[in-house]
C-alpha positions as CSV (number, residue, x, y, z in Angstrom):
1,M,-17.9,-42.0,-6.9
2,T,-15.1,-40.2,-8.7
3,T,-12.5,-38.0,-7.0
4,K,-14.2,-34.8,-8.3
5,D,-17.4,-35.8,-6.6
6,T,-15.7,-36.5,-3.3
7,K,-13.8,-33.2,-3.4
8,K,-16.9,-31.3,-4.1
9,K,-18.8,-32.9,-1.2
10,T,-15.9,-32.4,1.3
11,G,-15.6,-28.8,0.2
12,S,-11.9,-28.7,-0.5
13,I,-10.5,-26.3,-3.1
14,E,-9.2,-27.8,-6.2
15,R,-7.5,-24.7,-7.6
16,L,-7.3,-20.9,-7.3
17,R,-7.8,-19.0,-10.5
18,I,-6.2,-15.6,-10.3
19,R,-6.8,-12.9,-12.9
20,V,-4.5,-9.9,-12.7
21,R,-5.3,-6.7,-14.6
22,A,-3.3,-3.4,-15.1
23,Y,-2.9,-0.5,-17.4
24,E,0.9,-0.9,-17.6
25,S,2.3,-4.2,-18.8
26,K,5.6,-3.8,-16.9
27,L,3.8,-3.3,-13.6
28,L,1.6,-6.2,-14.4
29,D,4.6,-8.5,-15.1
30,L,6.3,-7.5,-11.8
31,S,3.1,-8.2,-9.9
32,V,2.6,-11.6,-11.6
33,K,6.3,-12.5,-10.7
34,Q,5.6,-11.5,-7.1
35,I,2.5,-13.8,-6.9
36,M,4.3,-16.7,-8.5
37,D,7.4,-16.3,-6.2
38,T,5.0,-16.4,-3.2
39,A,3.3,-19.6,-4.5
40,F,6.7,-21.3,-5.3
41,R,7.9,-20.5,-1.7
42,F,5.2,-22.8,-0.3
43,D,5.7,-25.5,-3.0
44,A,2.4,-24.9,-4.8
45,E,1.9,-26.3,-8.3
46,V,1.4,-23.2,-10.6
47,R,0.1,-23.0,-14.1
48,G,0.7,-19.8,-16.0
49,P,1.0,-16.9,-16.3
50,V,-1.3,-17.1,-19.4
51,P,-1.5,-13.8,-21.3
52,L,-5.1,-12.9,-22.1
53,P,-6.1,-10.6,-24.9
54,T,-5.5,-6.9,-24.2
55,E,-8.7,-5.0,-23.9
56,I,-8.6,-1.7,-25.9
57,R,-11.2,1.0,-25.3
58,K,-11.1,3.8,-27.8
59,Y,-12.7,7.2,-27.4
60,T,-13.2,9.8,-30.2
61,V,-13.6,13.5,-29.2
62,N,-14.1,16.6,-31.4
63,R,-11.1,18.9,-31.3
64,S,-13.2,22.1,-31.4
65,T,-16.4,22.9,-29.8
66,F,-18.5,24.4,-32.6
67,V,-16.8,24.5,-36.0
68,H,-14.5,22.0,-37.8
69,K,-16.6,18.9,-37.2
70,D,-14.1,16.8,-39.1
71,A,-11.2,17.5,-36.8
72,R,-11.2,14.8,-34.1
73,E,-8.9,13.2,-31.6
74,Q,-8.8,9.6,-30.6
75,F,-7.7,8.3,-27.2
76,E,-7.4,4.8,-26.1
77,M,-7.0,2.8,-22.8
78,R,-5.3,-0.5,-22.8
79,V,-6.0,-3.1,-20.1
80,H,-3.4,-5.9,-20.0
81,K,-4.5,-9.2,-18.3
82,R,-2.8,-12.4,-17.1
83,L,-4.2,-15.6,-15.7
84,I,-2.6,-17.8,-13.1
85,D,-3.9,-21.2,-11.8
86,I,-2.7,-22.6,-8.5
87,L,-3.6,-26.3,-8.2
88,N,-4.5,-27.9,-4.9
89,P,-3.5,-24.9,-2.7
90,T,-2.8,-25.4,1.0
91,Q,-4.0,-23.0,3.7
92,K,-0.5,-21.5,3.9
93,V,-0.6,-20.6,0.2
94,I,-4.0,-18.9,0.5
95,E,-2.9,-17.0,3.6
96,A,0.3,-15.8,1.9
97,L,-1.5,-14.7,-1.2
98,T,-4.1,-12.7,0.8
99,N,-1.3,-10.9,2.7
100,I,0.7,-10.0,-0.5
101,S,1.0,-6.2,-1.2
102,L,0.7,-5.3,-4.9
103,P,1.4,-1.9,-6.4
104,S,-1.4,0.5,-7.0
105,G,-2.9,0.3,-10.4
106,V,-3.0,-3.5,-10.3
107,S,-6.3,-5.2,-9.7
108,I,-6.6,-8.9,-8.8
109,D,-9.5,-11.2,-8.9
110,V,-9.3,-14.6,-7.1
111,K,-11.8,-17.4,-7.7
112,M,-11.8,-20.7,-5.7
113,M,-12.9,-23.6,-7.9
């Protein structure tokens, strides 16, 4: 049996994969720095942050309601994303990351792999 098989059978967590998303890149970078500082405080092995492609949603709207069909406005929303992996996290690291307070506008998605 390999070490992967034994870890899967015992139920231990090999890594935490954290995806952080925000509309403002500066706010996102501050949140990522806060997460990484928390992980480093408990001597966790961290990989990242890996910048993921920015998701751009574009919306086109007519300027006038009835006439001048060719006059249009375009709006866009940019969603910036980062990925952080924490390898072999301890219970203290997981507890500290669940109690962390992030600013509003930042969403976080944690997967245990």
